[in-house]
Each structure stands twice: as C-alpha cells, then as structure tokens.
BALODO-56619 format. One record per residue: y, z, x of N, C-alpha, C in turn. Coordinates in steps of 0.05 Angstrom, whole numbers, plus 5000, padded with zeros to 4 digits. Atoms other than C-alpha are relative to their C-alpha. Layout:
BEGIN
YZXYZXYZX ...
# end
This chain:
BEGIN
498750184982906988192445502150165016 498249824986909888692493501049875026 498950154978914588382543501150185022 499149834979915188922595498149985023 501950004978912288932665497950214999 501849775000908589552645497449954985 502450025016903489292596499649724990 500650265012900088682568498050044979 501949945022897088802500497949784997 502050215004893788122495497550055017 502349974983889488252555498650274995 501349755007888288972535498249974977 501750055023885588732469497749835007 502350164991881388202503498150175015 501749824986878788742548498350164980 501449845020876989162487497949834986 501950175013873388562458497949905019 501950094981869488462522500549735012 499450274991873087832542501450005027 498650004975876888062604499250245016 500749784983875788492664502350195006 497749834994882788782667502249944981 497950025020889188862628502850005011 497349994989895088762673501249725001 498550254997899188142659502850084997 497249905001906388262674501649824981 498650165020910688052616502650124992 497549895008918088132602500849884974 499050155023920687992533502750094992 497449935008926388362504501650105024 498849934974930388342568502450184997 497749835004936188722537499350294997 500849725005932089352528501350195020 499149814980933889682594503150035000 497149994998941289492592501350144976 498849885023942389762522499350294996 500849725004939390452532500250145027 499649884974942290782594499250295000 500949724995938791412617499650164974 500449845025936191642548498650265007 501349744997933792352540497049964998 502950015001926392462552498950275007 501449764994921293012561501150244985 499049775013922593722539498750054973 501149935026921394022470499949764981 500450245017918693492422501950014976 498349975023922593762363502949925007 497350074991929193712401500249705006 500050294993927293022426500249834975 500050155025925892772356502750024985 497349965012932493062331502049815013 498250184986935992652384499549714992 500750275009932292022363501149954972 498950025027934192152291503049955001 497150034998941492222310500749725010 499550274990941291572349499449794979 500750195021937891212292502149994978 497849985020943191452242502549865011 497750134988948591232290499749705001 500550295000945290542292499949884972 499950105027945590492216497750084982 502249915017939090802192500850244983 499449775017939091312136498550245011 501449754992937192042149497250014987 502549995015931691962097497949825015 501850184985928591372135499150125026 500749884974928891742201498050234996 501949775005925592362171497249894993 502650115008920091942139498549885024 501350134977918791562203499050205020 500749824978918592162249498450244991 501549775010915192672203497149995010 502849984990908592892235499649865026 500350144975909992522300498750185021 501549854979905492742358499949845026 500650134975904592602431497149935001 502750104999898392182440499149985030 500950004972894992352507498549755007 501450254994890691732501501949775007 497950204993896991312503500950045029 499249944972899191652567497849935020 502250074983892391562597499849705004 500150294998892390822581502449895016 497750094985899390752608499750045030 500349944971897491082674497849855013 502550124989890990712682499849704993 500150295005892889982669498449865021 501750144981887889532700501449765013 498850244988888988902740498449764992 501350245010887388192721499149835024 501050124976882787872772498049774994 501750235006879087312736501449745010 498950264993879986592759500849864974 499250165024882986072712497549904986 502450115013876085762700498550234985 501449785013872986442684501550084974 498549905023878586672637500249794978 499650205021879986022602497549924985 502550075014872685872588499150214981 500749785019871886552555501950004976 498149985021878286532515500349754983 499750255015878685802496497149894994 502850065008871685782466500049804977 500350185022869085272417500350144973 499749855025868585812364502950064993 497149945005875886002372501549744993 498750255007877985272371499449924971 500850065027874085172307501550174980 498649825018877185782274503049935000 497250074999884085582299500649764983 499550245016883484902267499750064970 500349925028881085222202502650154991 497649865006887185682204502449814997 497950205002891785092216499949854974 500450145026888884752155500650194977 499649815021888985382113502950064995 497249945002896285522127501849765007 498650244993898484802134502950004991 497350005010904684902091501850195017 498549814984906885512132500649885027 499750124974905785152197502149774999 498150225003909684552171502950114999 497449875001915485012155500950105027 499449904973915085332224500949785018 499250224982915584662258502749884990 497550115010921084412212502450185006 497749824996925485032219500450085029 499849894973923885242290499149815022 500850204980920984622324497550075016 502349914985914584972345497549894987 502450125013907984592333497950224993 502149815009902184932298498250095022 501849934979897784912359501050215019 498849814982902585312402499850284987 500249745014902985872350497250104997 502849925005895585862335498650095025 501249914975893685922408500850285007 499149734995897886542416498750194980 501249845020895086812351497150075008 502849964991887986722378499950185024 500149854975889486992447500850294996 499049735004893187602422498050184985 501649825018888587872367497649874988 502250155013883087372352500649964970 499150065027886987162290500250254982 499649765015888387872269497750194999 502449835001881388152279500250255018 499949784981883188602338502950075005 497249944998890088902329500650275013 499649744988889189582361499850234979 500449785018887790272331501650255007 498249784994893390702359502150024978 497749975019898391002310502549915014 497750134987904590592325502350205004 497949804998909591142311499450195023 500749814979905891632356500049875028 499950134974905091122411502849975011 497350044991912490972413501450275006 498949744995914391712408499050105028 501149924975909691852466501349875024 498950154977912391312511503050035003 497149944998919691452493500550285010 499849724991918692202505499350025030 500850004972915292062572502349895016 497650084984920391992628499549765019 500550224982917091402662501749754992 498550245008920390852620501350044972 498949955027924291162562502049794992 498050215007929690622566498749764987 501450225014924390122543499150084972 501449935025921290522487501750154980 498349865020926790942455501249794981 499050205018930090312427497949894981 502150095018923390092399499450204978 500449795020922590762364502249994979 497850025019929390692333499749754982 500550245016927589982311497850054980 502149935019921290252279501150154976 498749865023925590722237501349804982 498750205017929390112213497849854984 502150125014922789792194499050174977 500849815021920890412155502149994977 497950015020927590382119499849754983 500350255015926189662099497450004983 502550005015919389862071497949825012 501950194987915789422122497850145014 501949864984911689962154499650294990 500649725007908290622136499450145026 500349884974909191062197497550185003 502349824999903391522179497449855004 502650144999898090972175500149755017 499950264986900590362214498850045028 501249994974896290232275500549745015 499750244984896889742332499250065029 500749974972896589702408501250265011 499249754989897590302453502950015008 497250014992904490072476501949934977 498350035023907089992405500249734988 499950265012905889262391498650004973 501049995027904489102319499249724991 500650245016900888562280498449795014 501850214992897087922287500949845025 499050134976901587642342501250215019 499449794982902988322373503050005010 497249994994910488432372501050294998 498849745001914689042386502150014978 498249985023919189322331502749865004 497450134997925789072361499849704996 500350295004923188362363499449934971 500650055028920488422293502650024983 497549975014927188672268501849765005 498250224993930888112305499049734990 501150275006926187532290498149994977 502049995021921887752232500749814977 499850195022920687242177498150084977 501749955024918087362106498749734993 501450255004912986802103498649974973 501550015025909486992038501750064976 498149965022915687141996499850264986 500249745014914187871981502450195007 497649844993920888112009499750185024 500549834977917788442070499049845023 501150124976915988272141497850185010 502349834993908988542153498049835016 501650174982905788222213497150095002 502849904999899588652208498349884977 501550095024897588442138500349704994 499350275010900887762127499949795022 500150224981898787142166502549824998 497650165001904686732139502450145013 497949854986909487282163499749975030 500550024971906187272231500549735011 499650284991906286512237503049945003 497250074999913686442220501550175020 498649824981915887042261499449915028 500650104974912186782321501549755006 498550254996915386102312503050055006 497249944996922386392308500450135028 499849874974921086822370499649805022 500550214979918286232410502449825003 497550154998924485832392502150155016 498149834985928686412417499450005030 500750004971924886392483500849745013 499050254988927385682492498349754996 501850235004921985212465501749774989 498650245007924684502459498249834982 501550155019922384122398499449725011 500750274993918583482411499249965029 500750034972917183622484497250135005 502549884994910383772515500350275016 500049754984908584422551498349975025 501550084977902884232597498449754993 501550255003898883602608498049995024 501950024978892483532647500349745015 499650234983892783052705497749985020 501750034977888382762759501749935024 498350014976890682742831498849815020 501050154977890282272890499250195022 500849834978887482532955502350125015 497849914985894182602988502550034983 497549955014900482912959501750195017 498449794987906283332984499450274986 501049775014902483952964502050235000 498149794998908084402987502150004977 498150025022912184152928498750084973 501449915024906884392878500750294994 499549725008907285052841502450034982 497849955018912185372793502649995016 497450024986919385202812500249775019 499850234982917884542847502349824994 497550165002923284012856499849744985 500450275010920283392823499949984970 500450075028920383062755497249904996 502650115006914182832720499749725010 500150274991915982122735499649975030 500350004971916482272809497150075008 502849954995909582582808498249764993 501650245007906881972771500249795021 499650204979909881522824498450065025 501549924976906081922877497049974995 502850055006899481762842498850214981 501049815020898782352794499849864973 500550155024895782082730499350194976 500749855024895882402660497349914989 502650085012888882412630500349864973 499650135026891682232562501649745002 498550254996895681652592502950014992 497349985010902281912564501950055023 497949974979907981802613502849994988 497550035014913481832561502150215008 498249784993916482472590500650025030 499650014971917382242661502750095009 497349914992924782432660500250305001 499949715001923183172649499250125027 500949854977922683662706497150084995 502849945003915383802719498950145025 501349874978911484292762497049925000 502850054997904684102788498650265005 501249744998900484722775497049975005 502850024990893784822810498850284999 501049725003890685472783497950085021 502049954980884885412832500049795022 499650194979887684942882499649714991 499950295006887784182886497349894991 502750105008880184122874499150114974 500749895026880184512809501549864978 498450125021883384372741502949985008 497350054991890384082750501749914976 498250055023896384042703502849945010 497150014999903583822698501150204980 498749815018907784382669502949924996 497350095008913984162632501850254994 498249775005920184592616499050194978 501049825021916884862553497950205010 501949814989911685202597501450275006 498549754994917185712612499750204977 500349815022916286012543497450165003 502549854995909186192562500550225021 499449804980911786542624501850224990 498549795013916686912581498250184983 501949855017911087122534498250185017 501849854984906687352591500249905029 499650084972907787352667497549935015 502550074986900487272684499649695000 500350294998899686562710497449914987 502650085012892286542688500250024970 499749985029893886792618501749774989 498150205011899786322608498849725002 501250264998896085712634497849964980 502150025020890185872590501149974972 498850025027894585972528501249724996 498950265003898185322542497949784997 502250185002891684952553498750024972 501149965027888985252488501649844979 498350145019894984972451499649705002 500450294998893784272479497349924988 502650065013886484302456500349994970 499550005029888784482386501649754991 498550245006893483882390498549745006 501750234997887683422407499249925028 500750074973886983432483497150045005 502849974992880283362517499650265015 500749774982876683932552500749925029 499250064972879383982623497749935018 502050054979875683722683499950255018 500349754985872984332719500549955030 499850054972872983992787498050165016 501749844982869784332847501850165018 498149844984874784862870498650145023 501149864977873785172938499550304992 500549725005870985872939502550175004 497749824998876186402926499350255015 500449754985876787102954499350234981 500549755014874087762931502650174999 497749835002878988312913500750125028 499649894974878088642981501049795020 499150214982878887983017502949924994 497250065008885287842977501950205011 498349794988888088512999500349955030 499950064971886388333071501949775005 498250234997889887663062502950094996 497349915006895987993031501250175023 499149834977896388493088500749825024 499450194978896087923139502649854994 497650155007901387533101502550185004 497849814997905888153100500750045030 499649974971904888243175501549755012 498750254991907187513184502849974989 497350015010913587673147500449904972 499750105027912087433077500250244980 499749805021914087833015497949944979 502150045020907687872973500150224979 499949775018909788502936497850205007 502149804996904489032926497449875010 502750094992897888932963498050104979 501649925024893688942900497549834996 502450175004888388412909500349794979 499550195021891587962857501549765011 498650244992893587242870502349944982 497650035015900487292841501949795012 498250224992906486832848501050045029 499149964973909087162912497949945021 502250064982902287112945499549705002 500450305000901586382924502149865018 497950134984908286202955499550055030 500649944971906486563020497749845010 502350154992899786213022500849715005 499150284996903085533014501549975027 498550024975907785673072498150015025 501949984978901985883117498149765001 501650245000897685303095501549765013 498450224989903284823112500350045030 499749944971904385163180497449935015 502650044988896885103195499049714997 500950275004896484373174498049964978 501950015023892384523111501549894976 498750075025893784233042501250254987 498649765009898984723016499950024970 500449995029896084812946500150284989 499749735010896985572942497550144993 502549875008889585732933498950155024 501049824979886786312973497049965006 502750064993880386143010499150155025 500949874975875986453064500949855024 499150154977877985883109502850085009 497349924994885286073104500050285011 500049724991883786813112499150025029 501149994973879786683175501849865020 498250154982885286233203502550165007 497649844996890686773200499550225021 
# end
C-alpha cells in the first residue's frame, strides 16, 4: 500500500496477475515522508551510504545490532530501478477494470474470508469503525487475499530506492523503519519479499505505516502482515481509520439518474449534499435516503450513460489509499457488493477515446487554457474538470466523459 505518486503496488500486482494493462495509479499515503527527511544523502559508495543509514537509525532509537542485521548483505537491485523508471499508465475504463477485479470468484472468496475471520473483523469494526467489506475489498484488490504479494527482497528494494537520488526523501525513512521492524523481530531482512517499491504483506503497506499502525491480530507478539491474516486485517482497519473513515457512514451508493441534471455540479468536489441530489431526481437503487444530510459527489466514471454513484465523505479514504479514480471507484464498489449491494447497471456509455485521441484532446484543452497536467493519454481529474468546462461552454451535458463528439467539436 504505497502512498506516493511514484508507484502503485496494487495495480502492479494486478498487472503481474494479468488483470490490468498498466500500473500507474497515483497514491499518496504517508504525507509526512518528504517533510521529515530533508535532502538525505544518496548515491555514492554503497558502504558509506549504509553507514549513514545505520547512524540515522541509531539516532532514531534502533540498536546497532538491529541496524547491522537489517543491512548486512544489502545490494542494489537493478530490477527495482528498471521497474521504477518504467512505470506504466492505467488506461482501462471503469467497466473494464471493475468487471475484471470485482469478479464473482473474488466475491465468493471474500465472503468466505469474512466468515473465516468473523471474530477479527468484528474486533476491527468495534475498535476502528471499519466494516469487514471495506477491509476485504482492499485485501482482494491488493494481493488477491495474500496470494500475490511480490517477490522482491524488501530490504534491497528500499536500499535501492533510498540510495537512488530520484526520491530518497521518500524511501530513506522507510528503510529506517524497516530496521525498527527487524529490531522487533517482525521481519527477516534476508528473506522477506514484497513489492518492488518496498510494500509488505497481504494489504501492501510500507514499513513506516506498519510501525505506526501495526496490530498484532493473532496474539503472537508480532506484527507480520505477510504471514498473518488477522494482523493484516486489524492493521488495515487502524490505517483506514487514520485516513478518516467515519463509522456508520456509507462510502458510495449506486444511483439512477433523470435525463436532466446540473451536470456541471457532478464530479469529485461538487457542492451538493445527497439530499439535494435526491431532490433533483437522483434515486438510490437500494432506496436508502438516510444520509441525505451528508455532502455527496455524483461520480460518473464513464459519463452520465454509464454506471453512476453517489460518493459520500468516506470515499475520500479510497482516494487517500490510491489516487486512481478507476481503482478507487472499483474498490469502493467492491466493498458495497460485499456488504450486499446489487451488481451495478452497466448502462450504455458513449464511446470513449483511444490513448492517442486522449492525447489530442488534452493538447487541445491545453491550447484553450486548461491545466490538464502532463499530456499522457489518461483521463485524470484535471482532464475531467477541463472537459466539463468545455462541455458546458459548448452546450453539452457536462459529465466529464471524453468522447469523439467532444474531440471533434474543439
């Protein structure tokens, strides 16, 4: 569960499992990383670099013995650097991605896991307010319930990325946290494997987050997210609570739409409450209007003619977990299915754009003065906002969906 704009382990693992075409979902998590490690040393002789890491770890409270054990035999892993330099891009639609990841087989396994660990999930909800379905969906999306956790040596991955001068401020603190885990007896640095960017375990968390939010769910005195499902469940629950999850509130809710709406008010960051959307004719498929007082975004992953949802404040924890709109909406939908929701209505979304067409659209939007960020062929948040503005200017329904009609109209 790597929360940096640089990597997204969940999608990388899905890619490895043949479930995704790319691995770039931008995700920030431990936001304090950059601020707490100003201009750390990087590059140069590896022995000198490791000596500096050891000194920093001791200054942070680790023992010299733990530092030596953690760093002994550390090597630069060129495969990690290659993966870091060659991160893919995520270009599937919501329907494509969600139908692959939220499969019936995964739903069945998820429900079995929820039953198998019912006591642990009950504790997670009692102590942290996070329902079983929310945790289980992340567990499935991240590693297929622990089946695909990555095969990179964690210590070497973090040494490599901390030594590399591209983002040492992100990874050096993680390496020091790993030393703390070694001191606690929670990790064997010689054998522990995980994702290429240093994430560990069944819910893919970085060492600093494990140290900060780790929970011993099986009572063995250790936090081992790789081996222990109870540890992974409770640690995920505590972290999700930390991200701001509000107990007893929904996260998303599928809705049906009338033909006419103020489409320009849709999207993340809109101004309306759920009740105001309901008053405009938006109808929850499950009939539950009990949360009408909560702020709610009308999210349209493939425009107004595709699947449609109300996103409540708890949806923000998904965006904290992973910045990819498609990933987060799929994970949130997965959790609703585990909680008993029906399969979404696919609708009949308008044809989208190819990668080259999207780049052409982004270039046109930039020429018109919109900030869409990098011209990368990805329908990200900046591009969606720009599309809405142009759709509104052109008298089109401003639903943020990129279509050939829009491209040809600019």
